[in-house]
N, C-alpha and C positions, 0 to 999 in steps of 0.2 A: 936638403934644405936645413939651415941652421935653426937653433932654438929662437934666435932673435927674429928671424923671418917668420917663423910659425906664430910668434906672439903678435907681430904686425898684422899678419893675415887674420888672426882671431879678432884683433881690434877693429879691422875693417869689415868684419862679417856683416852681411847685409840682411835686412829684414826679409828680403825676397828668398834668401836661402833658408831662413828659419821657417817661412811659410811653406816652401817646397818640401822641407823635411817633415813638417807636421802633417801635411797632406799625404806624403808617401807612407808614413807610419799608419795613418788612417786607412789608406788603401790596403796595406798588407793585413792589418787586423780584420778588416771586413772580408778580405779574400780568405783568411783562415776560417771564418764563419760562413763562407760561401754566400756572402751577401752581394747581390748584383751591383749595389751602389758603389762598390769598391772601384769600379771603372770610371766613375765620375771624378772621384778624388785623384785617380791615376792620371786622368787627362789634364787636369789643371796643374798638378805637381810636375809632370813631365814637360809641359809647356814652359814653365819657369826654369827648369833644369836645362832645357835646350840652350837658353841664353847664357846661363851661368857657366856651363862647361865650355862654351865657345870663348868666353872671356878669359879662361885660364888655359887655353890652348889644348884642351882635351877634345880634339876634333871628332874622334870616333864616338866618344861619350855624348857629344852634342848631337851627332847624327842618330845615335841610338835612341835618344829621347824623342826625336821626330817620329821614329818608328813606333815608340811606345804610345805616342798620341794616336796613331792609326790603330794600334792593337787595342787601345782602350775602347774605341768605337766598336771594333770587331768583338771584343770580349763581352761588352754590354749586349750585343746582338746574340752571340753564341750562347751565353748563359741563360737566355730566355727561351732556348729552343728545345730543351729536354722535356721529358714527360712531366705533366702537371706544372709546366712553366719553369722547370729546373733541370739543368744538365747534370747527369750523374757522374761521379768520379770514375775514371777508367785507368787502365795500366797499359804501358807499351811493353812489348816483348824485347828481349835483349838485342835482337837484330835492329830494331828501331833506334835504340840508344847508340849502338855502334855506328850506324849510319849517320846519326846526328853528330856524334863526336868527330867522325871523319870530315864531315862538312865544315864543322867549326874550325878544326885544325887547318884544313886547306884554305879556308877564307882568311884565317889569321895570318898565315904565311904570305898570302898575296897582298892583303891590305897593309900589313906591317911593313913589308918591303916597299910598297909604293909610298907610304907615309914617310919612311926613312929617307927616300930619295927626293921627294918633292915638297915636303912641308917641314915646319919646325915643331911638329907634334912631339909631346913628351911621352916617353915610354911607348913607342908605337906598337910593339908586338904584344905587350901586356894589355895595353888599351884595346887592341884589336881582339885579343882572346876574350876579354871580359865582354866586349861588345857583341861579338858573334855568339858567344855562349848565352848571353842574355836574350838575343834575338830568338834562338831556339827555345829557351826556357819560357819566355813570355808566351810563345805560341802554345807550349804545354799547359800553362796556366789557363789560357783562353779555352782550351779543350778539356780542362780539368783532368790532366794526366797526373797521377799521384806522385810520380818520381820527380816532378818539377822541383819539389822541396829539396831533394838531394843535390840536384844541379845548382840550385840557388846557394846552398851552403858553401860549395867550392867557389862559385863566382863572387860571392860577397866577401869571403875571406881574402881573396886577391884584391878586391876593390878597396877594402879597408887600408891596405898598404898604399895603393895608388893615390887615394885621396888625401891621406896624411902627408905624403910626399909633396903633393900639390898645394898643401896648406888649407884644404877644404875640410876643416875639423868637424863641423856639424854633419857634413855629408859622410865623412868616415864613421862618425858615431851612428849615423842612420844605418849604414851597412853592417855595423857591428850588432845593432839591435835586430837587423834582419836575420842574422845568424841564429839568434835566440828564438825569434818568432817562427823561423822556418822549422824548428824542432816541433813546436806545437802545431804548426800547419801539417806536418807529416803525420803526427799522431791523430789529429782530428780527421783528416781525409782518409787515413788508413782505416780508422774505425767505421767511417761512413761507407767506404768501399766494401768492407767485409760484411757490414750489416745488410747492404743491398744484395750481395752475393749469396747470403744465407736465406734470403726470402724464397718461399716455395716456387714463385713464378720464374726465378732465375733472372738472367740478364739478357 
């Protein structure tokens, strides 16, 4: 995409994208603090993004945001199920992450191939990898798995490139901010995980 096209896309930037970005940042900041209301911000933000991504032919990203809407409901419910009304931070063993990665790669190959054959989707394999990676990682967030932050760092780095190429500059900036916030998310959740593990009662 040329610089002229990027400038045109920036000029056409909609207030809907601005609102979706603001709510998405609100979601992530609240998630870092393990505030259950993050899922309300997530639901509204992803509803808007569902339509926006469809309009720029990122079909997998649009479908992903439909999934996000469902996970926002699940996350709200799940985060209220722990002891004293709060779900504790947990960790997955390496086998769990290896299985998750294998599933993501397998799904990426299948959906990327189908999109290449039957649609005009942009960057079908990259779009698919980001999508399926986000599917797994969002589930980790809902279950408060510490390593979700490491997964998000990789996914968001790839997403920055994809959205810049599609001219969605605010959305690209959003995912760049996600990279920074994810570092603080890891630190905060890691601290809480080990604080709970050090308690005499154990886990």
